[in-house]
C-alpha positions in Angstrom: 84.8 149.0 70.3 86.5 148.9 73.6 83.5 150.7 75.2 81.2 148.1 73.8 83.4 145.3 75.1 83.4 146.9 78.6 79.6 147.1 78.5 79.2 143.5 77.4 81.6 142.4 80.2 79.5 144.1 82.8 76.4 142.5 81.5 77.9 139.1 81.2 78.9 139.0 84.9 81.2 136.1 85.9 81.4 134.6 82.4 82.6 137.9 81.0 85.6 138.3 83.3 88.0 138.2 80.4 86.2 141.0 78.5 88.0 143.9 80.2 91.3 142.4 79.1 90.0 142.1 75.6 88.5 145.6 75.7 91.8 147.0 76.9 93.7 145.4 74.1 91.1 146.5 71.6 91.5 150.1 72.9 95.3 149.8 72.6 95.0 148.6 69.0 92.5 151.4 68.2 94.9 154.0 69.6 97.8 152.5 67.7 95.7 152.5 64.5 94.8 156.1 65.0 98.4 157.1 65.5 99.5 155.1 62.5 96.8 156.8 60.4 98.2 160.3 61.5 101.7 159.2 60.7 100.7 158.0 57.3 98.9 161.2 56.7 102.0 163.2 57.5 104.1 161.1 55.2 101.7 161.6 52.4 101.7 165.4 53.0 105.5 165.4 52.9 105.6 163.4 49.7 103.1 165.8 48.1 105.2 168.8 49.2 108.5 167.3 48.0 106.8 166.3 44.7 105.6 169.9 44.2 109.1 171.2 44.9 110.5 168.7 42.4 108.1 169.7 39.7 108.9 173.4 40.3 112.6 172.6 40.0 112.1 170.7 36.8 110.2 173.6 35.3 112.9 176.0 36.3 115.5 173.7 34.8 113.5 173.6 31.6 113.5 177.4 31.5 117.2 177.5 31.9 117.7 174.9 29.1 115.6 177.0 26.8 117.6 180.1 27.6 120.8 178.2 27.0 119.5 177.0 23.6 118.6 180.6 22.6 122.1 181.8 23.7 123.8 179.0 21.7 121.7 179.8 18.7 122.5 183.5 18.9 126.2 182.7 19.3 126.1 180.4 16.3 124.5 183.2 14.2 127.2 185.6 15.4 129.9 183.2 14.3 128.3 182.8 10.9 128.3 186.6 10.5 132.0 186.7 11.5 132.8 183.9 9.1 131.0 185.8 6.2 132.8 189.0 7.1 136.2 187.3 7.3 135.5 185.6 3.9 134.9 189.0 2.4 138.0 190.4 3.8 140.3 187.5 2.8 138.8 187.4 -0.7 140.3 190.7 -1.4 143.8 189.6 -0.3 146.3 188.7 -2.9 148.8 186.0 -2.1 
Protein backbone atom coordinates (compact mmCIF):
# COMPACT_ATOMS: atom_id res chain seq x y z
CA UNK A 1 0.00 0.00 0.00
CA UNK A 2 2.78 2.42 0.82
CA UNK A 3 4.43 1.68 -2.54
CA UNK A 4 1.16 2.45 -4.33
CA UNK A 5 0.84 5.72 -2.42
CA UNK A 6 4.40 6.69 -3.41
CA UNK A 7 3.70 5.95 -7.07
CA UNK A 8 0.50 7.96 -6.97
CA UNK A 9 2.34 10.86 -5.32
CA UNK A 10 4.93 10.89 -8.12
CA UNK A 11 2.20 10.86 -10.76
CA UNK A 12 0.15 13.56 -9.06
CA UNK A 13 3.02 16.03 -9.05
CA UNK A 14 2.45 19.21 -7.04
CA UNK A 15 -1.03 18.19 -5.89
CA UNK A 16 0.33 14.95 -4.46
CA UNK A 17 2.93 16.53 -2.18
CA UNK A 18 1.23 15.09 0.93
CA UNK A 19 1.20 11.54 -0.43
CA UNK A 20 4.74 10.67 0.74
CA UNK A 21 3.73 11.51 4.30
CA UNK A 22 0.62 9.35 3.95
CA UNK A 23 2.67 6.59 2.33
CA UNK A 24 5.17 6.70 5.18
CA UNK A 25 2.42 6.46 7.78
CA UNK A 26 0.74 3.62 5.90
CA UNK A 27 4.08 1.79 5.82
CA UNK A 28 4.53 2.29 9.57
CA UNK A 29 1.04 0.96 10.20
CA UNK A 30 1.66 -2.02 7.93
CA UNK A 31 4.91 -2.81 9.76
CA UNK A 32 3.20 -2.49 13.14
CA UNK A 33 0.38 -4.74 11.96
CA UNK A 34 2.86 -7.37 10.78
CA UNK A 35 4.70 -7.24 14.11
CA UNK A 36 1.43 -7.48 16.03
CA UNK A 37 0.42 -10.47 13.91
CA UNK A 38 3.70 -12.22 14.78
CA UNK A 39 3.23 -11.45 18.48
CA UNK A 40 -0.33 -12.76 18.41
CA UNK A 41 0.89 -15.90 16.68
CA UNK A 42 3.50 -16.44 19.41
CA UNK A 43 0.91 -15.93 22.15
CA UNK A 44 -1.38 -18.48 20.49
CA UNK A 45 1.49 -20.99 20.22
CA UNK A 46 2.30 -20.51 23.90
CA UNK A 47 -1.35 -20.97 24.88
CA UNK A 48 -1.52 -24.17 22.83
CA UNK A 49 1.66 -25.49 24.44
CA UNK A 50 0.49 -24.65 27.96
CA UNK A 51 -2.91 -26.20 27.21
CA UNK A 52 -1.24 -29.41 26.06
CA UNK A 53 0.88 -29.50 29.22
CA UNK A 54 -2.24 -28.93 31.34
CA UNK A 55 -4.11 -31.75 29.61
CA UNK A 56 -1.17 -34.11 30.19
CA UNK A 57 -1.05 -33.12 33.87
CA UNK A 58 -4.77 -33.76 34.26
CA UNK A 59 -4.39 -37.19 32.65
CA UNK A 60 -1.49 -38.02 34.99
CA UNK A 61 -3.58 -36.85 37.93
CA UNK A 62 -6.44 -39.07 36.81
CA UNK A 63 -4.08 -42.07 36.68
CA UNK A 64 -2.87 -41.30 40.20
CA UNK A 65 -6.44 -41.04 41.49
CA UNK A 66 -7.32 -44.41 39.93
CA UNK A 67 -4.24 -45.98 41.55
CA UNK A 68 -5.27 -44.46 44.86
CA UNK A 69 -8.79 -45.86 44.53
CA UNK A 70 -7.38 -49.33 43.84
CA UNK A 71 -5.08 -49.09 46.85
CA UNK A 72 -7.89 -47.99 49.16
CA UNK A 73 -10.16 -50.75 47.84
CA UNK A 74 -7.45 -53.36 48.44
CA UNK A 75 -6.81 -52.00 51.93
CA UNK A 76 -10.55 -52.14 52.66
CA UNK A 77 -10.67 -55.79 51.60
CA UNK A 78 -7.64 -56.56 53.77
CA UNK A 79 -9.34 -54.95 56.78
CA UNK A 80 -12.49 -57.00 56.11
CA UNK A 81 -10.40 -60.19 56.12
CA UNK A 82 -8.70 -59.13 59.35
CA UNK A 83 -12.10 -58.42 60.90
CA UNK A 84 -13.39 -61.86 59.86
CA UNK A 85 -10.28 -63.55 61.23
CA UNK A 86 -10.56 -61.66 64.51
CA UNK A 87 -14.26 -62.54 64.78
CA UNK A 88 -13.35 -66.21 64.42
CA UNK A 89 -10.65 -65.96 67.08
CA UNK A 90 -12.76 -64.05 69.59
CA UNK A 91 -15.76 -66.33 69.05
CA UNK A 92 -13.79 -69.17 70.63
CA UNK A 93 -12.94 -67.17 73.72
CA UNK A 94 -14.95 -67.70 76.85
CA UNK A 95 -15.47 -64.80 79.13
